[in-house]
PDB file with one MODEL, atoms N, CA, C and O in Angstrom:
MODEL        1
ATOM      1  N   UNK A   1     115.758 126.898  87.368  1.00  0.00           N
ATOM      2  CA  UNK A   1     116.071 125.569  87.502  1.00  0.00           C
ATOM      3  C   UNK A   1     114.794 124.473  87.528  1.00  0.00           C
ATOM      4  O   UNK A   1     113.659 124.948  87.549  1.00  0.00           O
ATOM      5  N   UNK A   2     114.879 123.746  87.528  1.00  0.00           N
ATOM      6  CA  UNK A   2     113.936 122.394  88.242  1.00  0.00           C
ATOM      7  C   UNK A   2     114.315 121.440  89.013  1.00  0.00           C
ATOM      8  O   UNK A   2     115.294 120.973  88.431  1.00  0.00           O
ATOM      9  N   UNK A   3     114.150 120.851  89.972  1.00  0.00           N
ATOM     10  CA  UNK A   3     114.677 119.717  90.786  1.00  0.00           C
ATOM     11  C   UNK A   3     114.031 118.779  90.434  1.00  0.00           C
ATOM     12  O   UNK A   3     112.930 118.955  89.911  1.00  0.00           O
ATOM     13  N   UNK A   4     114.587 117.457  90.644  1.00  0.00           N
ATOM     14  CA  UNK A   4     113.728 116.175  91.278  1.00  0.00           C
ATOM     15  C   UNK A   4     114.209 116.491  92.784  1.00  0.00           C
ATOM     16  O   UNK A   4     115.309 116.917  93.136  1.00  0.00           O
ATOM     17  N   UNK A   5     113.272 116.221  93.451  1.00  0.00           N
ATOM     18  CA  UNK A   5     112.681 115.581  94.872  1.00  0.00           C
ATOM     19  C   UNK A   5     112.500 114.653  95.002  1.00  0.00           C
ATOM     20  O   UNK A   5     111.780 114.008  94.240  1.00  0.00           O
ATOM     21  N   UNK A   6     113.273 114.005  96.385  1.00  0.00           N
ATOM     22  CA  UNK A   6     113.274 112.421  96.420  1.00  0.00           C
ATOM     23  C   UNK A   6     112.267 113.138  98.197  1.00  0.00           C
ATOM     24  O   UNK A   6     112.612 113.959  99.047  1.00  0.00           O
ATOM     25  N   UNK A   7     111.031 112.302  98.032  1.00  0.00           N
ATOM     26  CA  UNK A   7     110.220 112.921  99.041  1.00  0.00           C
ATOM     27  C   UNK A   7     110.275 111.538 100.153  1.00  0.00           C
ATOM     28  O   UNK A   7     110.238 110.450  99.578  1.00  0.00           O
ATOM     29  N   UNK A   8     110.350 111.501 101.504  1.00  0.00           N
ATOM     30  CA  UNK A   8     110.246 110.268 102.317  1.00  0.00           C
ATOM     31  C   UNK A   8     108.812 111.006 102.854  1.00  0.00           C
ATOM     32  O   UNK A   8     108.619 111.997 103.558  1.00  0.00           O
ATOM     33  N   UNK A   9     107.883 110.028 102.170  1.00  0.00           N
ATOM     34  CA  UNK A   9     106.641 110.363 102.418  1.00  0.00           C
ATOM     35  C   UNK A   9     105.954 109.833 103.999  1.00  0.00           C
ATOM     36  O   UNK A   9     104.937 110.323 104.488  1.00  0.00           O
ATOM     37  N   UNK A  10     106.604 108.966 104.491  1.00  0.00           N
ATOM     38  CA  UNK A  10     106.454 108.787 106.096  1.00  0.00           C
ATOM     39  C   UNK A  10     105.728 109.639 106.992  1.00  0.00           C
ATOM     40  O   UNK A  10     106.268 110.729 107.183  1.00  0.00           O
ATOM     41  N   UNK A  11     104.937 109.489 107.431  1.00  0.00           N
ATOM     42  CA  UNK A  11     103.957 110.706 108.508  1.00  0.00           C
ATOM     43  C   UNK A  11     104.222 109.754 109.974  1.00  0.00           C
ATOM     44  O   UNK A  11     103.548 108.724 110.004  1.00  0.00           O
ATOM     45  N   UNK A  12     104.915 109.939 110.896  1.00  0.00           N
ATOM     46  CA  UNK A  12     104.840 109.206 111.984  1.00  0.00           C
ATOM     47  C   UNK A  12     103.372 109.155 112.445  1.00  0.00           C
ATOM     48  O   UNK A  12     102.532 109.987 112.103  1.00  0.00           O
ATOM     49  N   UNK A  13     103.095 107.911 113.401  1.00  0.00           N
ATOM     50  CA  UNK A  13     102.105 107.284 113.746  1.00  0.00           C
ATOM     51  C   UNK A  13     101.618 108.523 115.241  1.00  0.00           C
ATOM     52  O   UNK A  13     102.439 109.326 115.684  1.00  0.00           O
ATOM     53  N   UNK A  14     100.695 108.446 115.590  1.00  0.00           N
ATOM     54  CA  UNK A  14      99.238 108.051 114.773  1.00  0.00           C
ATOM     55  C   UNK A  14      98.284 108.822 114.111  1.00  0.00           C
ATOM     56  O   UNK A  14      97.079 108.711 113.881  1.00  0.00           O
ATOM     57  N   UNK A  15      99.700 110.137 113.719  1.00  0.00           N
ATOM     58  CA  UNK A  15      98.982 111.160 112.669  1.00  0.00           C
ATOM     59  C   UNK A  15      98.279 110.488 111.148  1.00  0.00           C
ATOM     60  O   UNK A  15      97.233 110.776 110.567  1.00  0.00           O
ATOM     61  N   UNK A  16      99.624 109.239 110.749  1.00  0.00           N
ATOM     62  CA  UNK A  16      98.780 109.001 109.395  1.00  0.00           C
ATOM     63  C   UNK A  16      99.691 107.260 109.789  1.00  0.00           C
ATOM     64  O   UNK A  16     100.620 106.899 110.512  1.00  0.00           O
ATOM     65  N   UNK A  17      98.564 106.493 108.636  1.00  0.00           N
ATOM     66  CA  UNK A  17      99.408 105.001 108.149  1.00  0.00           C
ATOM     67  C   UNK A  17      99.963 104.895 107.060  1.00  0.00           C
ATOM     68  O   UNK A  17     100.272 103.831 106.523  1.00  0.00           O
ATOM     69  N   UNK A  18     100.183 106.262 106.530  1.00  0.00           N
ATOM     70  CA  UNK A  18     100.922 106.236 105.273  1.00  0.00           C
ATOM     71  C   UNK A  18     102.362 106.416 105.143  1.00  0.00           C
ATOM     72  O   UNK A  18     102.948 107.203 105.887  1.00  0.00           O
ATOM     73  N   UNK A  19     103.069 105.641 104.113  1.00  0.00           N
ATOM     74  CA  UNK A  19     104.762 105.874 104.385  1.00  0.00           C
ATOM     75  C   UNK A  19     104.558 105.345 102.597  1.00  0.00           C
ATOM     76  O   UNK A  19     103.597 104.752 102.107  1.00  0.00           O
ATOM     77  N   UNK A  20     106.197 105.948 101.723  1.00  0.00           N
ATOM     78  CA  UNK A  20     106.750 105.605 101.063  1.00  0.00           C
ATOM     79  C   UNK A  20     107.468 106.457 100.949  1.00  0.00           C
ATOM     80  O   UNK A  20     108.007 107.107 101.844  1.00  0.00           O
ATOM     81  N   UNK A  21     107.631 106.633  99.092  1.00  0.00           N
ATOM     82  CA  UNK A  21     108.546 107.624  98.867  1.00  0.00           C
ATOM     83  C   UNK A  21     108.071 108.616  97.578  1.00  0.00           C
ATOM     84  O   UNK A  21     108.064 108.054  96.483  1.00  0.00           O
ATOM     85  N   UNK A  22     107.726 109.855  97.606  1.00  0.00           N
ATOM     86  CA  UNK A  22     107.499 110.584  96.344  1.00  0.00           C
ATOM     87  C   UNK A  22     108.371 111.207  95.424  1.00  0.00           C
ATOM     88  O   UNK A  22     108.952 112.084  96.064  1.00  0.00           O
ATOM     89  N   UNK A  23     108.770 111.207  94.234  1.00  0.00           N
ATOM     90  CA  UNK A  23     109.684 111.666  93.519  1.00  0.00           C
ATOM     91  C   UNK A  23     108.908 112.641  92.425  1.00  0.00           C
ATOM     92  O   UNK A  23     108.143 112.246  91.545  1.00  0.00           O
ATOM     93  N   UNK A  24     109.311 114.081  92.710  1.00  0.00           N
ATOM     94  CA  UNK A  24     108.698 115.050  91.958  1.00  0.00           C
ATOM     95  C   UNK A  24     109.797 116.137  91.357  1.00  0.00           C
ATOM     96  O   UNK A  24     110.845 116.572  91.835  1.00  0.00           O
ATOM     97  N   UNK A  25     108.972 116.444  89.852  1.00  0.00           N
ATOM     98  CA  UNK A  25     109.805 117.391  89.442  1.00  0.00           C
ATOM     99  C   UNK A  25     109.272 118.676  89.744  1.00  0.00           C
ATOM    100  O   UNK A  25     108.098 118.864  89.427  1.00  0.00           O
ATOM    101  N   UNK A  26     110.068 119.840  90.438  1.00  0.00           N
ATOM    102  CA  UNK A  26     109.659 121.168  90.455  1.00  0.00           C
ATOM    103  C   UNK A  26     110.764 121.963  90.305  1.00  0.00           C
ATOM    104  O   UNK A  26     111.832 121.571  89.835  1.00  0.00           O
ATOM    105  N   UNK A  27     110.520 123.134  90.715  1.00  0.00           N
ATOM    106  CA  UNK A  27     110.931 124.741  90.819  1.00  0.00           C
ATOM    107  C   UNK A  27     111.086 125.083  92.397  1.00  0.00           C
ATOM    108  O   UNK A  27     112.036 125.630  92.957  1.00  0.00           O
ATOM    109  N   UNK A  28     110.153 124.713  92.819  1.00  0.00           N
ATOM    110  CA  UNK A  28     110.215 125.085  94.362  1.00  0.00           C
ATOM    111  C   UNK A  28     109.561 124.358  95.305  1.00  0.00           C
ATOM    112  O   UNK A  28     108.614 123.726  94.836  1.00  0.00           O
ATOM    113  N   UNK A  29     109.782 124.196  96.765  1.00  0.00           N
ATOM    114  CA  UNK A  29     109.113 123.895  97.798  1.00  0.00           C
ATOM    115  C   UNK A  29     107.523 123.473  98.222  1.00  0.00           C
ATOM    116  O   UNK A  29     106.834 122.510  98.559  1.00  0.00           O
ATOM    117  N   UNK A  30     107.460 125.135  97.908  1.00  0.00           N
ATOM    118  CA  UNK A  30     105.841 125.500  97.620  1.00  0.00           C
ATOM    119  C   UNK A  30     105.279 124.986  96.295  1.00  0.00           C
ATOM    120  O   UNK A  30     104.052 124.990  96.397  1.00  0.00           O
ATOM    121  N   UNK A  31     105.653 124.555  95.126  1.00  0.00           N
ATOM    122  CA  UNK A  31     105.353 123.974  94.125  1.00  0.00           C
ATOM    123  C   UNK A  31     104.945 122.590  94.200  1.00  0.00           C
ATOM    124  O   UNK A  31     103.787 122.182  94.105  1.00  0.00           O
ATOM    125  N   UNK A  32     105.975 121.909  94.376  1.00  0.00           N
ATOM    126  CA  UNK A  32     105.525 120.480  94.967  1.00  0.00           C
ATOM    127  C   UNK A  32     104.662 120.454  96.175  1.00  0.00           C
ATOM    128  O   UNK A  32     103.937 119.493  96.434  1.00  0.00           O
ATOM    129  N   UNK A  33     104.757 121.625  96.985  1.00  0.00           N
ATOM    130  CA  UNK A  33     103.634 120.724  97.897  1.00  0.00           C
ATOM    131  C   UNK A  33     102.077 121.011  97.601  1.00  0.00           C
ATOM    132  O   UNK A  33     101.145 120.424  98.150  1.00  0.00           O
ATOM    133  N   UNK A  34     101.948 122.262  96.401  1.00  0.00           N
ATOM    134  CA  UNK A  34     100.843 122.179  95.416  1.00  0.00           C
ATOM    135  C   UNK A  34     100.602 121.135  94.262  1.00  0.00           C
ATOM    136  O   UNK A  34      99.497 120.935  93.758  1.00  0.00           O
ATOM    137  N   UNK A  35     101.715 120.521  93.918  1.00  0.00           N
ATOM    138  CA  UNK A  35     101.151 119.686  93.084  1.00  0.00           C
ATOM    139  C   UNK A  35     100.806 118.270  94.288  1.00  0.00           C
ATOM    140  O   UNK A  35      99.602 118.045  94.405  1.00  0.00           O
ATOM    141  N   UNK A  36     101.389 117.702  94.817  1.00  0.00           N
ATOM    142  CA  UNK A  36     101.113 116.518  96.112  1.00  0.00           C
ATOM    143  C   UNK A  36      99.729 116.969  96.680  1.00  0.00           C
ATOM    144  O   UNK A  36      98.997 116.039  97.019  1.00  0.00           O
ATOM    145  N   UNK A  37      99.216 118.303  96.852  1.00  0.00           N
ATOM    146  CA  UNK A  37      98.162 118.573  97.236  1.00  0.00           C
ATOM    147  C   UNK A  37      97.254 117.741  96.259  1.00  0.00           C
ATOM    148  O   UNK A  37      96.641 116.698  96.486  1.00  0.00           O
ATOM    149  N   UNK A  38      97.342 118.551  95.012  1.00  0.00           N
ATOM    150  CA  UNK A  38      96.335 118.717  94.204  1.00  0.00           C
ATOM    151  C   UNK A  38      96.376 116.965  93.113  1.00  0.00           C
ATOM    152  O   UNK A  38      96.039 116.952  91.929  1.00  0.00           O
ATOM    153  N   UNK A  39      96.664 116.193  93.576  1.00  0.00           N
ATOM    154  CA  UNK A  39      97.198 114.628  93.644  1.00  0.00           C
ATOM    155  C   UNK A  39      96.238 113.924  94.051  1.00  0.00           C
ATOM    156  O   UNK A  39      96.274 113.689  95.259  1.00  0.00           O
ATOM    157  N   UNK A  40      95.273 113.442  93.410  1.00  0.00           N
ATOM    158  CA  UNK A  40      94.079 112.583  94.032  1.00  0.00           C
ATOM    159  C   UNK A  40      94.390 111.250  94.502  1.00  0.00           C
ATOM    160  O   UNK A  40      93.722 110.706  95.381  1.00  0.00           O
ATOM    161  N   UNK A  41      95.571 110.607  93.836  1.00  0.00           N
ATOM    162  CA  UNK A  41      95.843 109.507  93.905  1.00  0.00           C
ATOM    163  C   UNK A  41      96.918 109.161  95.497  1.00  0.00           C
ATOM    164  O   UNK A  41      97.291 108.061  95.903  1.00  0.00           O
ATOM    165  N   UNK A  42      97.181 110.540  96.107  1.00  0.00           N
ATOM    166  CA  UNK A  42      98.174 110.600  97.068  1.00  0.00           C
ATOM    167  C   UNK A  42      97.173 111.002  98.285  1.00  0.00           C
ATOM    168  O   UNK A  42      96.562 112.068  98.363  1.00  0.00           O
ATOM    169  N   UNK A  43      97.119 109.686  99.430  1.00  0.00           N
ATOM    170  CA  UNK A  43      97.115 109.941 100.599  1.00  0.00           C
ATOM    171  C   UNK A  43      96.933 111.278 101.284  1.00  0.00           C
ATOM    172  O   UNK A  43      98.053 111.788 101.319  1.00  0.00           O
ATOM    173  N   UNK A  44      95.933 112.190 101.917  1.00  0.00           N
ATOM    174  CA  UNK A  44      96.037 113.089 102.353  1.00  0.00           C
ATOM    175  C   UNK A  44      95.325 112.761 103.858  1.00  0.00           C
ATOM    176  O   UNK A  44      94.786 111.720 104.233  1.00  0.00           O
ATOM    177  N   UNK A  45      95.506 113.920 104.509  1.00  0.00           N
ATOM    178  CA  UNK A  45      94.601 113.590 105.951  1.00  0.00           C
ATOM    179  C   UNK A  45      94.561 115.324 106.580  1.00  0.00           C
ATOM    180  O   UNK A  45      95.298 116.208 106.143  1.00  0.00           O
ATOM    181  N   UNK A  46      93.814 115.463 107.373  1.00  0.00           N
ATOM    182  CA  UNK A  46      93.675 116.377 108.117  1.00  0.00           C
ATOM    183  C   UNK A  46      94.731 116.834 108.980  1.00  0.00           C
ATOM    184  O   UNK A  46      94.954 115.924 109.777  1.00  0.00           O
ATOM    185  N   UNK A  47      95.532 117.876 109.210  1.00  0.00           N
ATOM    186  CA  UNK A  47      96.332 118.195 110.000  1.00  0.00           C
ATOM    187  C   UNK A  47      97.873 117.548 109.233  1.00  0.00           C
ATOM    188  O   UNK A  47      98.878 117.749 109.915  1.00  0.00           O
ATOM    189  N   UNK A  48      98.083 116.824 107.921  1.00  0.00           N
ATOM    190  CA  UNK A  48      99.118 116.612 107.195  1.00  0.00           C
ATOM    191  C   UNK A  48      99.922 117.459 106.804  1.00  0.00           C
ATOM    192  O   UNK A  48     101.070 117.064 106.605  1.00  0.00           O
ATOM    193  N   UNK A  49      99.684 118.534 106.623  1.00  0.00           N
ATOM    194  CA  UNK A  49     100.513 119.539 105.695  1.00  0.00           C
ATOM    195  C   UNK A  49     101.822 119.928 106.369  1.00  0.00           C
ATOM    196  O   UNK A  49     102.903 119.720 105.817  1.00  0.00           O
ATOM    197  N   UNK A  50     101.702 120.564 107.710  1.00  0.00           N
ATOM    198  CA  UNK A  50     102.776 120.544 107.941  1.00  0.00           C
ATOM    199  C   UNK A  50     103.931 119.981 108.122  1.00  0.00           C
ATOM    200  O   UNK A  50     105.045 120.501 108.068  1.00  0.00           O
ATOM    201  N   UNK A  51     103.544 118.551 108.409  1.00  0.00           N
ATOM    202  CA  UNK A  51     104.204 117.157 108.416  1.00  0.00           C
ATOM    203  C   UNK A  51     105.047 117.096 107.258  1.00  0.00           C
ATOM    204  O   UNK A  51     106.268 116.951 107.202  1.00  0.00           O
ATOM    205  N   UNK A  52     104.308 117.212 106.460  1.00  0.00           N
ATOM    206  CA  UNK A  52     104.493 117.150 104.648  1.00  0.00           C
ATOM    207  C   UNK A  52     105.413 117.838 104.476  1.00  0.00           C
ATOM    208  O   UNK A  52     106.468 117.356 104.064  1.00  0.00           O
ATOM    209  N   UNK A  53     105.269 119.238 104.755  1.00  0.00           N
ATOM    210  CA  UNK A  53     106.333 120.729 104.043  1.00  0.00           C
ATOM    211  C   UNK A  53     107.783 120.310 105.074  1.00  0.00           C
ATOM    212  O   UNK A  53     108.929 120.522 104.679  1.00  0.00           O
ATOM    213  N   UNK A  54     107.585 119.933 105.904  1.00  0.00           N
ATOM    214  CA  UNK A  54     108.923 119.281 106.684  1.00  0.00           C
ATOM    215  C   UNK A  54     109.613 118.304 105.618  1.00  0.00           C
ATOM    216  O   UNK A  54     110.644 118.468 104.966  1.00  0.00           O
ATOM    217  N   UNK A  55     109.014 117.594 105.640  1.00  0.00           N
ATOM    218  CA  UNK A  55     109.628 115.999 104.758  1.00  0.00           C
ATOM    219  C   UNK A  55     109.768 116.605 103.247  1.00  0.00           C
ATOM    220  O   UNK A  55     110.377 115.845 102.494  1.00  0.00           O
ATOM    221  N   UNK A  56     109.367 117.705 102.716  1.00  0.00           N
ATOM    222  CA  UNK A  56     109.616 118.558 101.410  1.00  0.00           C
ATOM    223  C   UNK A  56     110.994 119.090 101.943  1.00  0.00           C
ATOM    224  O   UNK A  56     112.058 118.585 101.586  1.00  0.00           O
ATOM    225  N   UNK A  57     110.929 119.895 102.615  1.00  0.00           N
ATOM    226  CA  UNK A  57     112.263 120.393 102.963  1.00  0.00           C
ATOM    227  C   UNK A  57     113.403 120.249 102.947  1.00  0.00           C
ATOM    228  O   UNK A  57     114.328 120.879 102.433  1.00  0.00           O
ATOM    229  N   UNK A  58     113.285 118.757 103.960  1.00  0.00           N
ATOM    230  CA  UNK A  58     114.145 118.361 103.768  1.00  0.00           C
ATOM    231  C   UNK A  58     114.503 116.873 103.155  1.00  0.00           C
ATOM    232  O   UNK A  58     115.292 116.007 103.535  1.00  0.00           O
ATOM    233  N   UNK A  59     113.447 116.955 101.875  1.00  0.00           N
ATOM    234  CA  UNK A  59     114.426 116.407 100.873  1.00  0.00           C
ATOM    235  C   UNK A  59     115.347 116.472 100.182  1.00  0.00           C
ATOM    236  O   UNK A  59     115.913 117.562 100.093  1.00  0.00           O
ATOM    237  N   UNK A  60     115.847 115.329  99.431  1.00  0.00           N
ATOM    238  CA  UNK A  60     116.947 115.212  98.647  1.00  0.00           C
ATOM    239  C   UNK A  60     116.479 115.990  97.690  1.00  0.00           C
ATOM    240  O   UNK A  60     115.260 116.010  97.517  1.00  0.00           O
ATOM    241  N   UNK A  61     117.417 116.867  96.793  1.00  0.00           N
ATOM    242  CA  UNK A  61     116.900 118.017  95.665  1.00  0.00           C
ATOM    243  C   UNK A  61     117.667 118.127  94.890  1.00  0.00           C
ATOM    244  O   UNK A  61     118.426 119.068  95.122  1.00  0.00           O
ATOM    245  N   UNK A  62     117.941 117.400  93.693  1.00  0.00           N
ATOM    246  CA  UNK A  62     118.768 117.124  92.666  1.00  0.00           C
ATOM    247  C   UNK A  62     118.581 117.693  91.139  1.00  0.00           C
ATOM    248  O   UNK A  62     118.024 117.309  90.111  1.00  0.00           O
ATOM    249  N   UNK A  63     119.385 118.864  91.579  1.00  0.00           N
ATOM    250  CA  UNK A  63     119.456 119.727  89.622  1.00  0.00           C
ATOM    251  C   UNK A  63     119.319 119.095  88.441  1.00  0.00           C
ATOM    252  O   UNK A  63     120.099 118.183  88.167  1.00  0.00           O
ATOM    253  N   UNK A  64     118.625 119.355  87.830  1.00  0.00           N
ATOM    254  CA  UNK A  64     117.870 118.780  86.602  1.00  0.00           C
ATOM    255  C   UNK A  64     118.246 119.616  85.218  1.00  0.00           C
ATOM    256  O   UNK A  64     117.771 120.748  85.127  1.00  0.00           O
ATOM    257  N   UNK A  65     118.919 119.211  84.340  1.00  0.00           N
ATOM    258  CA  UNK A  65     119.139 119.859  83.236  1.00  0.00           C
ATOM    259  C   UNK A  65     118.332 119.910  82.022  1.00  0.00           C
ATOM    260  O   UNK A  65     118.146 118.717  81.783  1.00  0.00           O
ATOM    261  N   UNK A  66     117.715 120.614  81.069  1.00  0.00           N
ATOM    262  CA  UNK A  66     116.885 120.378  80.470  1.00  0.00           C
ATOM    263  C   UNK A  66     115.665 120.748  80.559  1.00  0.00           C
ATOM    264  O   UNK A  66     115.418 121.025  81.733  1.00  0.00           O
ATOM    265  N   UNK A  67     114.697 120.901  79.826  1.00  0.00           N
ATOM    266  CA  UNK A  67     113.218 121.175  80.322  1.00  0.00           C
ATOM    267  C   UNK A  67     112.551 120.229  80.273  1.00  0.00           C
ATOM    268  O   UNK A  67     112.371 119.460  79.329  1.00  0.00           O
ATOM    269  N   UNK A  68     111.917 120.214  81.836  1.00  0.00           N
ATOM    270  CA  UNK A  68     110.980 119.420  81.831  1.00  0.00           C
ATOM    271  C   UNK A  68     109.639 119.485  82.987  1.00  0.00           C
ATOM    272  O   UNK A  68     109.760 120.161  84.009  1.00  0.00           O
ATOM    273  N   UNK A  69     108.685 118.901  82.766  1.00  0.00           N
ATOM    274  CA  UNK A  69     107.508 119.677  83.338  1.00  0.00           C
ATOM    275  C   UNK A  69     107.435 118.943  84.604  1.00  0.00           C
ATOM    276  O   UNK A  69     107.824 117.818  84.921  1.00  0.00           O
ATOM    277  N   UNK A  70     106.700 120.081  85.385  1.00  0.00           N
ATOM    278  CA  UNK A  70     106.513 119.905  87.098  1.00  0.00           C
ATOM    279  C   UNK A  70     105.344 118.979  87.286  1.00  0.00           C
ATOM    280  O   UNK A  70     104.269 119.251  86.751  1.00  0.00           O
ATOM    281  N   UNK A  71     105.501 117.861  88.042  1.00  0.00           N
ATOM    282  CA  UNK A  71     104.844 117.027  88.183  1.00  0.00           C
ATOM    283  C   UNK A  71     105.626 115.740  89.284  1.00  0.00           C
ATOM    284  O   UNK A  71     106.720 115.877  89.830  1.00  0.00           O
ATOM    285  N   UNK A  72     104.734 114.547  89.392  1.00  0.00           N
ATOM    286  CA  UNK A  72     104.554 113.441  90.195  1.00  0.00           C
ATOM    287  C   UNK A  72     105.147 112.523  89.157  1.00  0.00           C
ATOM    288  O   UNK A  72     104.350 112.343  88.236  1.00  0.00           O
ATOM    289  N   UNK A  73     106.676 111.669  88.961  1.00  0.00           N
ATOM    290  CA  UNK A  73     106.875 110.840  88.164  1.00  0.00           C
ATOM    291  C   UNK A  73     106.837 109.486  88.832  1.00  0.00           C
ATOM    292  O   UNK A  73     106.721 108.345  88.384  1.00  0.00           O
ATOM    293  N   UNK A  74     106.970 109.979  90.049  1.00  0.00           N
ATOM    294  CA  UNK A  74     106.642 108.588  90.510  1.00  0.00           C
ATOM    295  C   UNK A  74     106.485 108.572  92.191  1.00  0.00           C
ATOM    296  O   UNK A  74     107.008 109.439  92.890  1.00  0.00           O
ATOM    297  N   UNK A  75     105.812 107.629  92.650  1.00  0.00           N
ATOM    298  CA  UNK A  75     104.618 107.807  93.879  1.00  0.00           C
ATOM    299  C   UNK A  75     104.716 105.527  95.057  1.00  0.00           C
ATOM    300  O   UNK A  75     104.104 104.462  94.974  1.00  0.00           O
ATOM    301  N   UNK A  76     105.821 106.078  95.858  1.00  0.00           N
ATOM    302  CA  UNK A  76     105.330 104.398  96.180  1.00  0.00           C
ATOM    303  C   UNK A  76     104.926 104.636  97.446  1.00  0.00           C
ATOM    304  O   UNK A  76     105.625 105.137  98.326  1.00  0.00           O
ATOM    305  N   UNK A  77     103.658 104.236  97.562  1.00  0.00           N
ATOM    306  CA  UNK A  77     102.852 104.729  98.749  1.00  0.00           C
ATOM    307  C   UNK A  77     102.377 103.218  99.225  1.00  0.00           C
ATOM    308  O   UNK A  77     102.121 102.345  98.395  1.00  0.00           O
ATOM    309  N   UNK A  78     102.260 102.943 101.055  1.00  0.00           N
ATOM    310  CA  UNK A  78     102.303 102.057 101.227  1.00  0.00           C
ATOM    311  C   UNK A  78     100.515 102.244 102.434  1.00  0.00           C
ATOM    312  O   UNK A  78     100.039 101.254 102.991  1.00  0.00           O
TER     313      UNK A  78
ENDMDL
END
């Protein structure tokens, strides 16, 4: 079963200057982390991984019916 993850991308200052919302389709938290890590258009910083994993775990997860490909479907980043 796949889920729509709605992830708060905000990472507290001074770790990051970026914020926003990511919508990702995935089967698991670890797959979401891999999808985000492999996306060149998503800003990433050293030390970012643990904070982002917490945001993924805390994300709203909505179950999906149907067959959807895993990946980022929407990204709003400031």
